[in-house]
SENUSE-464371 format. One record per residue (C-alpha): residue in one letter; x, y, z negated. Coordinates in steps of 0.001 Angstrom, whole numbers, padded with zeros to 6 digits, always signed. Layout:
AXYZ;...
END
This chain:
M+014777-002666+037469;E+013941-004001+034338;F+014611-001521+031205;E+014706-002331+027209;A+013975-000103+024824;V+016658+000528+021712;I+014561+001741+019179;G+015984+002733+015362;L+013886+004738+012642;E+014619+007423+010050;I+011951+007465+007035;H+011841+009945+004546;V+010142+008704+001218;E+008501+011133-001168;M+009103+009797-004622;K+006252+010244-007113;T+008206+011084-010442;I+007106+013261-012734;S+009499+015932-011863;K+011687+017054-008983;M+015297+015897-007870;F+017278+018350-009812;S+014880+020434-011510;S+012053+020222-013847;A+009482+021320-011857;P+006301+019120-011545;V+005634+016921-008220;T+001876+017334-007252;F-000118+017520-004206;G-002428+020187-003561;D-001895+022633-005840;D-001720+026889-004826;P+001137+027693-002930;N+004485+028332-004915;T+003073+027211-008215;Q+004940+024534-009070;V+008420+026101-008759;M+011228+026302-011319;P+014086+029041-010622;L+016490+026204-009053;D+013674+025101-006459;I+013917+028968-005152;A+017418+029431-005373;F+017684+031833-008455;P+021376+032826-009536;G+022920+030617-012494;T+020622+027957-011936;M+022259+024356-012195;P+020959+020972-010728;V+019886+018026-013061;V+020031+014493-011803;N+016597+012861-011856;K+016963+009449-013733;Q+013769+007812-012333;A+014518+008883-008709;V+017946+006787-009212;I+015848+004270-010732;N+013471+004249-008045;A+016285+004159-005243;I+017908+001055-006933;R+014535-000714-006795;V+013953-000079-003250;S+017750-000890-001945;N+017415-004036-004055;A+014135-004894-002162;L+015905-004244+001698;H+018830-006227+000364;M+021408-003452-000075;S+024879-003011-001473;I+023916-000808-004442;D+026953+001777-005037;H+027922+001904-008652;E+028635+005747-008692;L+026851+008474-007616;W+028145+011010-005660;F+025935+014158-004059;D+026923+016341-000912;R+025874+019836+000178;K+024454+019786+003663;N+024835+023709+004654;Y+022295+025363+007594;F+020808+028458+006988;Y+016678+028465+007167;S+014055+029607+005086;D+012935+025897+003872;L+015448+026177+001023;P+016501+029247+000008;K+019749+028163-001423;G+021375+027877+002158;F+021987+024171+001854;Q+020376+020974+001047;I+021630+018376-001800;T+022105+014808-000184;Q+024282+012030-000111;Q+025975+012237+003311;A+029505+010024+002453;R+028666+007610-000076;P+024676+006304-000064;I+023678+004766-002866;G+022400+001797-000588;S+024003+000571+002608;N+023610-002415+005041;G+020462-003835+004149;F+017672-005862+005965;L+014011-006380+006200;T+011996-009196+008195;I+009149-008417+010433;E+006422-010917+012083;I+006114-010071+015824;D+003936-012914+017620;G+003976-015475+014841;K+007912-015258+014763;E+010169-013488+012217;K+012739-010622+013185;K+015258-009385+011369;I+015855-005695+011402;E+019204-004033+009983;I+019342-001211+007334;E+022302+001140+007667;R+022084+003319+004865;L+019709+004740+001931;H+020458+007863+000644;M+018609+010481-001863;E+018241+013996-001433;E+015871+017125-002066;D+012598+017864+000251;T+012549+021424+001719;C+009292+023558+001418;K+006179+023338+003723;Q+005791+025649+006370;L+002849+026975+007915;H+003146+028954+011287;S+000556+030603+012778;W+001522+032903+015712;D+002570+036034+014101;C+004345+034494+011089;S+005467+031632+008984;L+004417+030892+005699;L+006485+029291+002588;D+004913+026849+000062;Y+007832+026049-002105;N+005803+023771-004194;R+007472+020470-001892;A+011015+022137-002154;G+013486+019965-004386;I+011204+016699-004496;P+013061+013418-004759;L+013206+011791-001614;V+014671+008401-000309;E+015751+008538+003234;I+015638+005454+005191;V+018163+004553+008053;S+017296+001568+010564;R+019762+000283+012935;P+018615+000605+016355;D+017094-002834+016316;M+013632-002477+017474;R+013022-003012+021019;S+008905-002004+021281;G+006241+000317+019418;E+004743-002512+018071;E+008120-003501+016237;A+008750-000334+014824;M+005213-000049+013557;K+005830-003285+012050;Y+008578-002125+010066;A+007400+001597+009181;E+004344-000330+007672;K+006770-002998+006155;I+008967-000244+004118;R+005195+001640+002995;S+004264-001848+001512;I+007664-001829+000006;V+008055+001671-001685;S+004344+001364-002585;F+004099-001760-004437;L+007477-000832-006170;D+005446+002556-007538;V+008205+004803-006062;S+005745+006319-003539;D+001900+006137-002687;G+002998+006162+000688;K+000250+008357+002046;M+001498+009468+005760;E-001282+012072+005906;E-000047+014157+003267;G+003532+013895+003993;S+004666+010935+001322;L+006065+008904+004338;R+007766+010720+007482;C+008818+008739+010255;D+011590+009953+012934;V+012156+007803+015937;N+015601+007735+018041;I+015084+006096+021379;S+016549+005325+024357;I+016313+002970+026996;R+019113+000762+029274;E+019027-002210+032085;K+018000-005002+030283;G+020759-007471+029738;T+023559-004429+029501;T+024861-002916+026230;K+025893+000306+026704;L+023351+002700+025258;G+021149+005488+027126;T+020765+008974+026544;K+019199+009314+023207;V+015765+011110+022467;E+014371+012148+018970;I+010745+012154+018483;K+009833+014242+015139;N+007663+013848+012468;L+004795+011010+012956;N+002627+011212+010836;S+000688+007731+011275;F+001612+004254+012364;Q-000271+003976+015449;N+001535+007524+016411;I+004737+005918+015843;K+003987+003022+018275;K+002097+005476+020577;A+004609+007874+020751;I+007391+005216+021304;D+005163+003152+023997;F+004643+006561+026008;E+008663+007604+025446;I+009506+004324+026992;T+007298+004608+030551;R+008854+008182+030661;Q+012144+007129+030365;S+011752+004271+032392;T+010177+006872+035306;L+012714+009309+035260;V+015212+006729+035553;E+013823+004872+038504;C+013789+008333+039993;G+016968+008659+039757;I+016487+011772+037130;P+018521+011491+034226;V+017018+011548+030572;V+018299+014795+028362;Q+019221+014631+025104;E+016550+016300+023234;T+014169+016334+020295;R+010021+015861+021106;R+006802+015946+019098;F+004120+013561+019981;D+000769+015510+020918;E-002151+013342+019866;G-004273+015229+022090;S-002682+014285+025163;Q-001698+010701+023331;E+001972+012053+025314;T+005455+013099+023641;V+006160+016878+024445;L+009430+018719+024266;M+010108+020584+021159;R+014193+021763+021992;V+016720+020260+024015;K+019992+019052+022077;T+023457+020306+023292;D+026112+019750+020670;A+025298+017898+017385;V+025103+020251+014653;D+027968+020906+012273;Y+026391+020719+008670;K+029992+021261+006936;Y+029510+018527+004465;F+031174+018844+001192;T+030665+017282-002193;E+028443+019172-004671;P+030777+020888-007135;N+027983+020955-009854;I+027141+017521-009658;T+029800+015217-010957;P+030251+011767-009946;I+027782+009826-012255;E+028836+006240-012828;L+025948+003729-012994;S+026801+000707-015563;D+025976-002826-014587;E+023356-002701-017335;F+021747+000121-015999;V+021481-001281-012327;E+020489-004546-013756;E+017837-003388-015942;A+015967-001095-012958;I+016137-004231-010808;R+014584-006319-013493;T+011801-004206-014192;S+010719-003639-011066;P+007098-003940-010014;E+005644-007231-007915;L+006171-006864-004279;A+003639-007546-001736;E+005465-010907-000543;S+005627-012044-004289;K+002119-011391-005060;L+001060-013212-001340;A+002713-016343-002603;R+001702-016236-006045;Y-002103-015775-004480;K-001703-018461-001972;A-000282-020639-005276;A-003381-019929-007339;G-005479-021324-004063;L-006306-018190-002689;S-006764-018324+001238;E-004190-016735+003297;Y-007220-014465+004755;D-007932-013324+001042;S-004376-013102-000236;N-003665-010704+002981;L-006435-008392+002030;L-005686-008110-001451;I-001916-007046-001242;S-003225-004648+002040;N-003906-002358-000890;K-001674-002055-004192;E-004803-000250-006012;I-006981-003203-004893;S-004376-006018-005743;D-003243-003988-009130;Y-007054-004238-009924;Y-007387-007800-009068;D-004528-009008-011085;A-005978-007081-014232;V-009299-008738-013498;V-007864-012427-013692;K-005817-011466-016476;A-008910-010585-018232;G-009555-014338-017957;A-011609-014694-014805;N-010908-017343-012359;S-008825-016707-009239;K-010949-017398-006492;L-014466-016175-007998;A-012294-012646-008843;A-011024-012426-005338;N-014746-013063-004322;W-016011-010215-006496;V-013570-007695-005690;L-012828-008458-002151;V-016895-008819-001524;D-019013-006939-004376;V-016431-004117-005488;Q-015717-003277-001926;A-018824-003288-000863;I-019496-000404-003819;L-016204+001389-002472;N-017131+001830+001154;K-020694+002551+000268;S-019557+005654-001959;L-016480+006393+000040;I-014222+006197-003416;S-011336+004678-004194;I-010644+001683-006419;K-009397+004418-008861;E-012511+006282-009005;F-014499+002872-009686;K-016334+002815-013002;I-016249-000707-013712;S-012959-001390-015755;P-011310-004870-014736;E-011639-006133-018075;N-015602-005844-017949;L-015685-007074-014339;G-013508-010312-015895;K-015773-010755-018702;L-018953-010573-016490;I-017293-013180-014138;L-016446-015394-017477;M-020140-015153-018037;V-021089-016324-014987;E-018352-019534-015246;S-019380-020460-018645;N-023277-020606-017301;K-024415-017743-019394;V-025991-015997-016461;S-026716-017185-012774;N-025030-015565-010010;K-028316-013613-009184;Q-028127-012092-012742;A-024687-011573-012932;R-025160-009192-009843;D-028120-007454-011357;I-025864-007001-014514;F-023400-005244-011837;A-025403-003251-010686;V-026231-001659-013750;M-022557-001648-014677;V-021668+000310-011531;D-022781+003595-012923;N-021954+003175-016249;N-019276+000695-017037;K-021137-001177-020142;D-020261-004069-021591;P-021629-006823-019468;E-022914-008966-022166;E-024849-005646-023599;V-026608-004968-020011;A-027843-008798-020058;S-029180-008552-023149;S-031028-005339-022475;I-032249-006611-019086;G-033176-009892-020273;A-030865-011519-017696;T-029635-014394-020328;Q-029750-017908-018438;M-031693-020788-020077;S-028964-023340-020279;N-030830-025099-023236;E-031373-029109-022240;D-034087-029711-024530;E-036186-026465-023535;L-035401-027063-019645;K-036583-030912-020242;A-039564-029669-021820;I-040490-027520-018943;I-039232-030172-016403;A-041856-032804-017671;K-044609-030288-017576;V-043538-029695-013866;C-043355-033130-012779;D-046765-033709-014250;E-048417-031096-012635;N-046567-031960-008900;A-046733-035953-008711;Q-047030-035886-005093;S-043647-034374-004907;I-042016-036931-006955;V-043376-039670-004371;D-042303-037531-001721;Y-038566-037125-002930;K-038306-040992-003601;A-039182-041527+000449;G-036497-039573+001490;K-037734-035837+001346;D-035060-033875+000079;R-037002-030558+000138;A-039211-031722-002362;L-036573-031474-005145;G-036151-027867-004199;F-039758-027276-004556;L-039377-028362-008187;V-036318-026517-008610;G-038254-023500-007303;K-041506-024577-009694;V-039188-024041-012704;M-037557-021291-012030;Q-040666-019841-011522;I-041848-020414-014838;T-038649-019715-016186;K-038661-016071-014603;G-035366-017350-013097;K-033659-017773-016249;A-033117-021767-015832;N-029729-022514-015267;P-029851-023633-011543;A-027038-026568-011434;M-028595-027989-014915;T-032000-027776-013767;S-031233-029881-010665;K-029833-032467-012910;L-032722-032913-015213;I-035391-033259-012462;L-033235-035806-010508;E-032949-037713-014322;E-036746-037188-014707;I-037301-038565-011395;N-035248-041758-011915;R-037558-041956-015252;R-040408-042744-013390;
END
């Protein structure tokens, strides 16, 4: 019997707003526990929620990027449950009327595009972080109330590879829109998987199993691949698949049981009474979309149009911060191809060696752009530019000042070079004879002699050209 998997993903995206979804507490990561909270976050009596405007703008932008219908009226609901992660006993979410609905995105699998439909995108507040030990659970409410968007796909994926590609595309969208940093290791993007199997060619769905809190793209793929094998083996052995919640154990590379699901939990949703429906004007929605940052796909097309290779273009958009840095270098006046080479080779080498991010890199994009322009205008050679770059890495000094201080200026005065070349040719007459006899290496020898006399400052291209002119005159 041949089986196929039916897979849907629920992705929670933490927004990097300044303040929380319904309070003025700051949104931060890594602060001491319970230091970034306001009375509302810990359910003090008499506190009232106020909707974060930027969170709404972010949700509109993501919904638009996912080709969704956008609700122009905001409604919030209470999801009621008793648990320590939200002390007020309910979560404010959007159950009945999500801000975004009926969208899709496309992924590429084996060179072919596949459309994944998306059921809904809704806003809600995050819960607190729980730290469990053998004898107690510790609660950190810094995370409680951070704005979230939850993106719920339809069960259109059929493999771990497809699910991983889908999740990667979601992260790219929210990262390039500046909605979230998308760091799974910090919990900024969290993924739950719903998976069942059925006999290939049938339409009836099997028993669904949920895999919770997958924290990397590779783990999404590995967990799904293992679960497909596990469920297929059970069915082949005549053992029914049980509806349950599981987690992925990185040590064993297997999914393990967390709890068995019997009946669906009744959260007794009702409209949030402390937030009246908010009408979003057409102008507000259109402005949120119009001012959206550029998406990776748009950048990819722009880079290719500027003459960059497919490989370099994809490398640039693989990291939003690198892509933004590159754009700023080009904006400073640098040639697109030269800028890509410097950013992807020279800059990336420093980042890798120093184990830093581009945000920690000292050379500003404006100064790197200025250095590249100096190469383009033949003020410095490529070698001299890299000597200047090595100095700038430590202090971000103006490249022209550095060039002057280390004597890294290129000799491009024709009259000066002609005089030196004439002297070199006089002293190496045999090389001229050799070149005219077809020995091309003789030209390189003469160029080398000029570079030796000028201590590497002669413009190489101009030097070669002037030497050929001198040879032709003799």
